[in-house]
N, C-alpha and C positions, 0 to 999 in steps of 0.2 A: 447591217450593223449600224444602229442608230447612235452609238456612242455611249449607251447605257450599260449597266452591269448585266442585264439579262441577255442581250444579243452578244455581248462579249464572251459570256460563259458558254453560250451555244457554239461560238466560233472555236473556243478552246476545246470543248468536248469533241467537236468534229475533227479538229486537228489531231487530238489524242487518239482518235479511232484509227488513224493511219490513212484516212482518205485524203486526197488532194482537196484542200479547202481554199476557197476564194471568198474574201470579204467584200461585200458590196454596200455602199452607202449612197443614199439618194439625198442630194442637196436640195432642200425645199425652201430655203430662205436665202436672201442676199448674204454673202459672206461677211461683209463689214457690219451691217446693222444687227446681225444676230449673234456676234461673237460673245457678248456679255449678257444675253437674255437668259435669265434663270427660268427653269421649268420648261424650256423649249426642247426640241430634238431635231436631229437631221440638219444642223446648221452650226457654223462657227466652231466653238470649243468642242462641241459634240463630235464634229467631223475629225478634229485633231485627236480626240480621245480614241475614236475608232481606229484611226491610223496608228496610234501608239500601241494599242492592243494587238493589232495585226502584226506590227513590227516585232513585238515581243514574242508572238506565237510563230513568227517566221512564215507567215502566209501572205499571199498576194492581197492587195486591197485597191479597189477601184471606187471612185466617186463620180456619180453621174448627175448632171445638172437637170433637175426636174422642177425648177422653180415656177416656170410659166404654166406647166401642166397642173401643178399643185394649186396654183392660184385660180386657174379657170375651173377645175373640176371639184375643188374642195372649198376654198375661201369664198369665191364668188357665189357658189351654190349656198353656202352657209348664210351669206347676207340676203340672198333672194328669198330663202325660206323664212327668215325672220320678217322680211318685208311683206310676205304673203300671209303672215299670222300663224305660221307653223313653228314648231320647235325642232330644229335640226340636230343630227348627230354626225358631225364631220368625221369622227374617228372611223365610223363604218364606211363612209364615202371614200375615205383615204385608203382603207383596206381593199375596198372593191375596185379602186382604180389605180392610183399611183403605186401603192405598195405591192399588191398581188398581181394585177394585170401587167403592169410595167416591169416589175421585178421578174415575173415569169418569163417575159420575152427576153430580158437580159440574161437570165439564168440559162435559157435554152440556147441563146446565141453563144454563151460561153461554154456550151457543151456539158453543163452540169447534169448529174443524174437525179438530183433532187434540190429543193430549196428549203433550208432550215431557218426558222425564226425564233425569237425569244418570247413568243406569246404563251400565256398560261392556259393552254387547252390540251386535250389528249386526242391523239389519232389512234383509233382502235380498229383492228382488222376484224370484220364480221363475215358472215356467210356470203354476202354479196359485195365485199370489198371494203374500202376504208370508210370509217365512220368518224364523225366529229363528236367528242364528249367533253363534258366539263372537266376542269382541272382538278387535281387531287386536293389542292388547297382552295377551299371555297372563297376565302378572302381575296385571292388573286385571280380567280376565274375570269377569263375574258371571252367566253363563248358568245355572250350576247353581241359583242362587237364584231364577231366573225361569222354571223349567220349567213352572210351573202357569199361565203366560200363555196364555189361550185364543185361538183364531183371530180371533174378533171384536175382542178387545182388541189383538191384534197388528196388525190392519188399521188401528186407530185411533192406535196408539202411534208415537212417533218417538224414536230414540236417537242424537242428534247426536255423542256422544262415542265411539261404537263404533269409529271408525277412527283415534282419536287416542291417543298415549301420554300418560300423566299429566303429565310435565314440560311438554308443549306446552299442556295445559289450564291449568296454573298460569301459563305465560307469557302466554297470552291474558288471564287475569285481571289480571295485573300491567300489561299494556299498556292495559287499560281502566280501571285505577285502582280495581279492586274491593277493598274492605276485607278480603275473605276470601282473597285471593291466596295468602297464606302460612299460612292456617289449617290446623292438623293434621287429618288424616283421622280419622273416627270409628273407635274401636277396640272390638273385642269386640261383644257384643250391646248395643244402644243403651240398654236399661233395666237393664243390668248393667255399668256403666262400669268397675268395678274387677275384673271377672272372677269375682266371688264368686257363682256361680249358687245355691249352697246357701242363702245368706242370703236371697235373693229368694224362693225356694220356701218357706223356713221362715216368712217373714212371712205368706205367703198360706195355707199349709197347716202350722200349728204341729205337727201330728203327724208331719211329715216326718223328724224326728230320731229316730224309733223305730229302735232297733238290731235286730240279728238275727244269724243264724249265717253264717259263711263255710264253705262246703262244697266239698270237692274233688269233681271229677266221678266219682271212684271211690267216693264216699259218705262219706269220712272228714270228721269235724268238725275244722276247723283253727283256729277262733277266732271272735271276735265282730266285727261291723262297727258303724259309728256312724250308719247310715241309708243307704238306697238312693240318696238324692240325691247322694251323694259318689262314685258309681261309674258307669262306663259300659263297654260291651263293648270289649274290647281293652286296657283299662287295666292297667298293671303297677305304677306307683308308688302309694303310699298304702295298700296292703293290710296293711302292717305284720305280715307273717308271716315272722319270722326262722327260721333253721335249716332252711330247705327245700333239698333237694339240687339243685333246678333252678328257674329263674325261673317264677313263676306269673302268669297273666293272668286278667282277668275274662272268663269265657266267656259267661255269660248272667245275668240277674237274674230271680229268682222273686218277684214282687211279692206274691202271695197269702200266701206263707210267709215273706216278708221275708228271703230268702236270697240271698247273693252266691255264685254258682257259679264256681269257679276251676279252672284246669288248665294244662297246658303249651301253648305256642304252637300246636302242631299241632292242638289241639282247637278253635282259632278258625277253622279252615278251613271254608268254606261252599260247597256245590255249587249251591244255588239259594235264591232268596228270593221270598216271596209279596208281590206288589205290589197295593196298593189305591189308591182315589181317583185313578186314572190320568187324565192329561191328554195327549191325543195331537195333535200337529201334523202327523203323517204316519203311515202304516201301518207298524207294527213287527212284526206277527205273523209268526213263522216266518223272519224274515230275520236275518242276522248284523248285530249293532249293537255299538257301544262303550258300555259302561255305567259310570257314575261313581256310586259308592255312598257317598262322603263328599266334602265340599267340597274337601279337599286331596288326594284320591286321584287317581291317573291312571286314565283310562277303560280298561276291559279288555274283551276280546271276550266277547260273550254272545248269548243268543237268548231271545226271549219265547215261552213255550209256555203259552197260555191266560193265567192270572193269575200264572204263575210265571216268574221270570227265572232262566235256567240259565246258569251261567258256564262258559266253555270250559275253564278251569282253576280249581282251588279259589281262592276269594278270602278274604282275611282281614279281620277287624274290621268285619264287616257287622252293623250295629246296628239293631234295630227302632226305629222313630221317625225314622230318617234318611230322606233322599230317594234314590231311584235315578233318575238322569237319563240319557237315551239320546241318542246322537249318531251321525251319519253324517258322518265328517270333522269339519268345523266346524259343521255344521247340527244344531240341537237338534230331535230327533224327538218329544220329550215326556218323560214320566216319571211317577212316582207315589211312594207312601210304602211303606217296608219294614214289613210287618206281622209277619212271622215268617221264620225261616231254617231251612234243613235242613243239618245237618252233612255234610261230605264224608266218604265212606268212608275209613278210615284208610289203606287201600292206595293211595289216590290222593294222599295228602298227603306233601309233601317235608318231611323233618325240619328 
């Protein structure tokens, strides 16, 4: 129970089913500093909201302090990835570690038969067991962020909201008189509520503001940048390179030499990406799949060849540090982390 409307409605649905229901909240921030942080979760007022919902439902509610674990496994990793010139997705790392791994252990210790969450995905029973599918509401689907869910975890998990549109979830909350019925959804990354990623990294790694050179892919020196943490692959705005004959984009980041490499959009085209730390919920080797390489990107046809994901057509904005998630229709087949990319031959790239 994060203190939001989604997990609160899940708790209510579980209690209404007649099952013994226990609400669990992980405190991920310092109580005092996080009480008034808008857009955060799992801290301060959100914990109080979770307690109030549990009290209204008449269920037990426990809060476990995981601040140190969250800082080490999620926030520090987030900063290190930016320092290495990669673009991290802390929400996936949080689900992989603090939320699912740690919550699983807690749920097992409490003797629970299953663990229910407010994520918008569907758990479908297939011929070989539980499968992970996209949510009914595509605007709310969170399957990209849950690709690292293992089969044993999927067997134990339940996602009651996967078949519901968000307005219906809020309607249920209102009908039950839950104080979070109209509570705004969390925005951005929970520990970066104002969207200023650079300031978070700077606090953890003070050296993050070291500048360097902006280099064109043809070798020309175009200017200076203010620190790698301000840039990501595919970025166009913020380069501050006036007088160029054509728009320039960030093509890659060279962390060792603190260089931002820029070029025309065509140079962003990638023919394949190396995938590491794969988690597989079905066999993907050699078969045609749909691959999603950014949370807001549309899945595109591709094929796994060993540790490399080969795109049927050049794909743009593929950034190391992001996740590649594989689908067969609505079913999640698994995924992994993009470690490196290979540029598409210029003859294959559309202008």
